[in-house]
C-alpha positions in Angstrom: 15.0 20.3 9.5 12.1 20.0 11.9 11.6 16.3 11.8 10.4 15.0 15.1 11.0 11.5 16.4 8.2 9.3 17.9 8.4 6.6 20.4 7.3 3.7 18.1 3.7 4.0 19.4 1.0 6.0 17.9 1.1 9.4 19.8 -1.2 11.2 17.4 -2.5 14.4 19.0 -6.1 14.6 17.8 -7.9 17.9 17.6 -11.6 18.1 17.6 -12.6 20.8 15.0 -15.8 21.5 16.9 -14.0 22.1 20.2 -13.2 25.8 20.3 -11.0 25.4 23.4 -8.6 22.9 21.7 -6.3 25.5 20.3 -4.9 28.0 22.8 -2.4 30.7 22.0 0.6 28.6 23.1 -1.1 25.2 22.6 0.1 24.1 26.1 -3.1 22.3 27.0 -3.4 20.5 23.7 0.2 19.2 23.5 1.5 19.1 27.1 1.1 15.4 27.6 2.6 14.7 24.2 5.6 16.9 24.9 6.2 15.2 28.2 6.4 11.8 26.5 8.6 13.2 23.7 11.1 14.7 26.2 11.3 11.4 28.0 12.1 9.4 24.9 13.8 12.0 22.7 17.4 11.4 23.6 17.2 7.7 23.2 15.3 7.9 19.9 17.7 10.4 18.3 20.4 7.9 19.0 18.4 5.1 17.5 17.5 7.1 14.4 21.1 8.1 13.9 22.1 4.5 14.1 19.5 3.6 11.4 20.7 6.4 9.1 24.4 5.8 9.5 24.7 2.0 9.9 25.7 0.2 6.7 27.9 -2.7 7.7 25.2 -5.0 9.0 22.8 -4.7 6.0 22.7 -6.9 3.0 23.5 -5.4 -0.5 20.3 -3.6 -1.7 20.9 -5.0 -5.2 20.8 -8.6 -4.1 18.6 -8.6 -1.0 15.5 -10.8 -1.3 12.3 -10.3 -3.2 11.3 -7.0 -4.7 9.0 -4.7 -2.6 7.1 -2.0 -4.4 7.3 1.2 -2.3 5.4 4.4 -3.2 6.6 7.8 -2.1 5.4 11.3 -2.6 6.8 14.9 -2.8 7.1 15.6 0.9 10.6 17.2 1.3 12.8 16.7 3.2 11.1 13.5 4.4 10.4 12.0 1.0 11.1 13.5 -2.4 12.6 12.9 -5.8 16.0 14.3 -6.7 16.8 16.0 -10.0 18.2 12.7 -11.3 14.9 10.9 -10.6 16.2 8.9 -7.6 14.3 8.8 -4.3 15.6 10.7 -1.3 14.7 11.9 2.1 14.9 10.9 5.8 12.1 8.4 5.6 13.3 7.0 2.3 16.7 6.2 3.8 15.1 4.6 6.9 12.7 2.6 4.6 15.5 1.4 2.4 17.5 0.1 5.4 14.4 -1.5 7.0 13.3 -3.2 3.8 16.8 -4.7 3.2 17.0 -5.8 6.9 13.6 -7.5 6.4 14.9 -9.4 3.4 13.5 -7.3 0.5 14.8 -5.4 -2.4 13.1 -1.9 -2.3 11.7 -0.7 -5.6 10.6 3.0 -5.2 7.8 4.5 -7.3 7.3 8.3 -7.3 3.5 9.1 -7.4 1.1 11.9 -6.6 -0.7 11.3 -3.3 -4.1 10.5 -5.0 -2.4 7.8 -7.1 -0.8 6.4 -3.9 -4.2 5.9 -2.4 -5.5 4.2 -5.5 -2.6 1.9 -5.8 -2.8 0.9 -2.2 -6.4 0.0 -2.7 -5.9 -2.1 -5.9 -2.6 -3.6 -4.9 -0.3 -2.0 -7.5 2.0 -1.1 -4.7 2.9 -3.0 -1.6 3.7 -0.2 0.9 3.7 3.5 1.4 5.9 5.3 4.0 3.4 8.0 4.9 0.9 9.4 7.4 -1.2 7.2 9.7 -5.0 7.5 10.2 -5.9 8.5 6.6 -9.7 8.2 6.4 -9.8 7.2 2.7 -7.6 4.2 3.5 -9.7 2.8 6.3 -10.0 -0.9 5.7 -7.5 -0.8 2.8 -4.1 -0.9 4.7 -2.3 -2.2 7.7 -0.1 0.3 9.5 3.1 -0.7 11.3 3.0 -0.5 15.1 6.3 1.4 15.0 6.3 5.0 14.0 9.8 6.3 13.3 8.9 9.9 12.5 6.2 12.5 12.9 5.4 15.8 11.2 3.6 18.9 12.4 0.4 20.0 10.7 0.1 23.8 10.9 -2.0 26.7 9.6 0.2 29.3 7.7 -0.8 32.9 7.3 0.6 36.3 6.4 1.9 38.8 8.9 -1.0 41.0 9.9 -3.5 38.2 9.9 -4.3 36.8 13.4 -2.9 33.4 14.5 -5.4 30.5 14.3 -6.3 29.9 17.9 -9.5 27.9 17.3 -11.3 26.6 14.2 -14.3 29.0 14.6 -11.9 31.7 13.3 -12.1 29.9 9.9 -15.8 30.9 9.5 -16.1 33.3 6.6 -12.5 32.6 5.6 -10.8 30.9 2.6 -8.5 28.0 3.4 -5.9 26.8 1.0 -5.2 23.0 0.9 -2.8 20.8 -1.0 -4.4 18.6 -3.6 -4.9 15.0 -2.5 -4.4 15.5 1.3 -7.3 15.1 3.7 -5.2 16.1 6.8 -6.4 13.2 8.8 -10.1 14.0 8.0 -9.9 17.7 8.8 -10.6 18.5 5.1 -14.0 16.8 5.3 -15.1 19.0 8.2 -13.9 22.1 6.4 -15.8 21.2 3.2 -19.0 20.5 5.3 -18.9 24.0 6.8 -20.9 26.2 4.4 -19.3 29.4 5.6 -15.7 28.2 5.0 -14.4 28.4 1.4 -11.8 25.7 0.6 -9.5 26.2 -2.4 -6.9 23.7 -3.6 -3.3 24.2 -4.8 -1.3 21.5 -6.7 1.8 21.8 -4.5 3.4 23.7 -1.6 5.1 26.4 -3.8 1.8 27.2 -5.5 0.0 27.2 -2.2 2.4 29.7 -0.7 2.1 31.9 -3.7 -1.7 31.9 -3.4 -1.4 32.8 0.2 0.9 35.8 -0.6 -1.4 36.9 -3.3 -4.3 37.0 -0.9 -6.2 34.1 -2.4 -6.7 32.6 1.0 -6.5 33.6 4.6 -4.8 30.4 5.9 -2.9 27.5 4.3 -3.1 24.1 5.8 0.3 22.5 5.4 2.8 20.2 7.1 5.8 22.0 8.6 8.6 20.0 7.0 7.6 20.6 3.3 6.5 24.2 4.0 9.8 25.1 5.6 11.7 23.3 2.8 9.8 25.5 0.3 10.2 28.8 2.0 13.1 30.3 0.2 12.1 33.6 -1.2 12.7 37.0 0.6 9.0 37.7 0.7 8.4 34.4 2.5 9.7 36.0 5.7 6.2 37.5 6.3 4.6 34.1 6.6 3.7 32.9 10.1 2.6 29.6 11.6 0.0 28.3 14.1 0.4 24.6 15.1 -2.6 22.4 14.8 -1.7 18.8 15.4 1.2 16.3 15.3 0.8 13.5 12.8 2.7 10.2 13.0 4.4 8.6 10.0 4.6 4.8 9.6 4.6 2.1 6.9 1.1 1.4 5.4 0.8 -2.0 3.7 -1.8 -2.7 1.0 -4.5 -5.2 2.2 -4.8 -6.2 -1.5 -1.6 -8.1 -0.9 -2.4 -11.3 0.9 1.0 -11.1 2.7 0.2 -7.6 4.2 0.1 -8.9 7.8 3.4 -10.8 7.3 5.0 -7.7 5.7 3.9 -5.5 8.6 5.4 -7.9 11.1 8.6 -8.2 9.2 9.0 -4.4 9.0 8.2 -3.9 12.7 10.7 -6.6 13.6 13.4 -5.3 11.2 13.0 -1.7 12.5 13.4 -2.8 16.1 16.4 -5.0 15.3 18.1 -2.0 13.6 17.2 0.3 16.4 18.7 -2.1 18.9 21.9 -2.4 16.8 22.2 1.4 16.6 
């Protein structure tokens, strides 16, 4: 599993699509400062995360803890996903469950497509979503926690024989496959505004990878964790990766809930308490 741990601050490596120098072959310039910070904190943060995932004795019983908290999650394995029996699972689900109980709430998980998550956050049908920070369609609709327990790598995927994506100008005249509902931190809007770039949509990662292998697109935009979780067929071995940007994961609270600011503070505090105990 390629989950990467953040420092609790927003270390989101932004990439300017119009800057053709922002994506070098080894990405050293783009990510050097981020990697330096990550190396400094990584040992301590792995210990803290392990404590969160393994500790059970200090938490209240999830069945009796506090008020119910409506938590949406999406198909983003192995970070968040629904098991065959319909129950929620994944690294971020387990962290969310423990933090919610520590904060005094009983988590109630609701499995939704990403577009429905955005809608329910806007109208208040859910209280919180453990997901990506800096989602343009949620500007003014949510409060993000200050802590960021995980991060995920956004990459461009392509077939062996196609050149690696070194800068966004290479996408001119190409077809880019995207996953339905995702804006990739606003990158989708830039792609759609470029007349010479054809954007096509897949309903999920398996379908997107099949489209790529069938030649229905030159590049697939996808986050590393769910792509690697989906790569299981022998012919998937010919698929290659170019890194684009690192995206932080946090808890996003609906501003339709008048207690959003309180909930955010309680989650931040609960996460820090659990990390210190770990």
